[in-house]
C-alpha positions as CSV (number, residue, x, y, z in Angstrom):
1,M,19.5,-9.1,-0.8
2,S,21.5,-12.3,-1.2
3,C,20.1,-15.7,-1.9
4,P,18.3,-17.3,1.0
5,S,20.5,-19.4,3.2
6,A,19.7,-22.8,4.6
7,E,18.7,-21.1,7.9
8,T,16.2,-18.7,6.3
9,L,14.4,-20.6,3.5
10,E,13.5,-24.2,3.0
11,S,10.5,-23.8,0.8
12,L,7.6,-21.5,-0.1
13,Y,4.1,-22.3,-1.4
14,S,1.5,-20.1,-3.1
15,E,-1.8,-20.7,-4.9
16,A,-4.4,-18.5,-6.5
17,G,-7.7,-19.2,-8.1
18,T,-10.1,-22.1,-7.8
19,G,-11.2,-25.1,-9.7
20,K,-9.7,-25.5,-13.2
21,Y,-8.3,-21.9,-12.9
22,R,-6.2,-22.6,-9.8
23,V,-2.4,-22.1,-10.2
24,I,0.0,-23.5,-7.6
25,A,3.6,-22.4,-7.2
26,R,6.3,-24.0,-5.1
27,L,9.7,-22.6,-4.5
28,E,12.7,-24.4,-2.9
29,R,16.2,-23.6,-2.0
30,C,18.8,-25.5,-4.0
31,G,22.1,-24.7,-2.4
32,G,22.6,-21.0,-3.1
33,D,20.0,-21.0,-5.9
34,L,16.3,-21.3,-6.3
35,N,14.0,-23.9,-8.0
36,A,10.3,-23.4,-8.7
37,V,7.5,-25.5,-10.1
38,V,4.3,-23.8,-11.3
39,T,1.4,-25.9,-12.2
40,G,-2.4,-25.6,-12.6
41,G,-5.5,-25.9,-14.6
42,E,-7.0,-29.3,-15.5
43,L,-3.7,-31.0,-16.4
44,P,-0.5,-30.1,-14.7
45,H,2.5,-31.1,-16.8
46,V,6.0,-29.9,-17.9
47,G,5.4,-27.4,-20.7
48,A,8.4,-25.2,-20.3
49,V,11.6,-24.9,-18.3
50,A,13.4,-21.6,-17.8
51,L,16.8,-21.0,-16.3
52,A,17.8,-17.4,-15.2
53,Q,21.2,-16.3,-14.0
54,Y,21.6,-13.0,-12.1
55,E,24.0,-10.5,-13.5
56,P,25.3,-8.2,-10.8
57,A,26.7,-5.6,-13.2
58,R,23.2,-5.2,-14.9
59,R,21.2,-5.8,-11.7
60,S,19.1,-8.1,-13.8
61,A,18.9,-11.7,-15.0
62,T,19.3,-13.4,-18.4
63,V,17.0,-16.3,-19.2
64,S,17.2,-19.4,-21.3
65,V,14.1,-21.4,-22.0
66,L,13.0,-24.7,-23.4
67,T,9.4,-25.2,-24.5
68,A,7.6,-28.4,-25.3
69,Y,6.2,-28.5,-28.8
70,G,2.8,-26.8,-29.0
71,H,2.9,-25.4,-25.5
72,R,2.8,-21.7,-24.4
73,D,4.0,-22.1,-20.8
74,D,7.3,-20.3,-21.7
75,T,6.0,-16.8,-21.0
76,V,5.1,-17.7,-17.4
77,A,8.4,-19.7,-17.0
78,V,10.5,-16.7,-18.2
79,R,8.6,-14.3,-16.0
80,F,9.1,-16.3,-12.9
81,A,12.7,-17.2,-13.6
82,K,13.8,-13.7,-14.3
83,A,12.0,-12.2,-11.3
84,L,13.2,-14.9,-8.9
85,A,16.8,-14.7,-10.0
86,A,16.8,-10.9,-9.7
87,A,15.2,-10.9,-6.3
88,G,17.4,-13.6,-5.0
89,R,20.5,-12.5,-6.9
90,C,21.2,-16.0,-7.8
91,S,20.3,-18.6,-10.5
92,A,16.7,-19.7,-10.7
93,A,15.2,-22.7,-12.5
94,V,11.4,-22.7,-13.1
95,T,9.3,-25.5,-14.6
96,V,5.8,-24.5,-15.7
97,G,2.8,-26.6,-16.8
98,I,-0.7,-25.1,-16.8
99,H,-3.4,-26.4,-19.0
100,V,-7.2,-25.9,-19.5
101,D,-8.8,-27.6,-22.4
102,G,-10.2,-25.1,-24.9
103,A,-9.1,-22.1,-23.0
104,D,-10.1,-18.8,-24.7
105,A,-8.3,-15.5,-24.4
106,A,-10.2,-14.6,-21.2
107,A,-9.3,-17.9,-19.5
108,I,-5.6,-17.6,-20.5
109,A,-5.6,-14.0,-19.1
110,L,-7.2,-15.3,-15.8
111,L,-4.6,-18.1,-15.5
112,R,-1.7,-15.6,-16.1
113,D,-3.2,-13.3,-13.5
114,H,-3.3,-16.2,-11.0
115,A,0.3,-17.0,-11.9
116,E,1.3,-13.4,-11.2
117,Q,-0.4,-13.5,-7.8
118,C,1.6,-16.6,-7.0
119,L,4.8,-14.9,-8.1
120,A,4.1,-11.9,-6.0
121,A,3.5,-14.1,-3.0
122,L,6.8,-16.0,-3.6
123,L,8.7,-12.7,-4.0
124,S,7.2,-11.4,-0.8
125,G,8.2,-14.6,1.0
126,L,11.8,-14.2,-0.3
127,E,12.0,-10.6,1.0
128,G,10.8,-11.8,4.4
129,N,13.4,-14.5,4.5
130,G,16.4,-12.7,3.0
């Protein structure tokens, strides 16, 4: 599958969860590449930014990531960027900021699950528009 063209994809939107555990993902075409923003929780913000570049010879993507001090949004950013770049066979930039005050391990797992649901929906949308 090649990157979505202007005729096939303008943007995709997905959300999972409710209340302070809601995660929202938006994906837009950026020329031949993809740009996503993933936010949620009580305080959406910029916690990490990942850039993945598809490598045809490896049929995979390499990822670089920047993480704000004290934030743990990098794992979600890397996961989204790598998956989107591989699916679209292009470069993918992803900004993530999900925050819930005092989140314990169970809350973090729930938020990550909601992020995974959003990613699955975006990937499905890409397949339908490729």
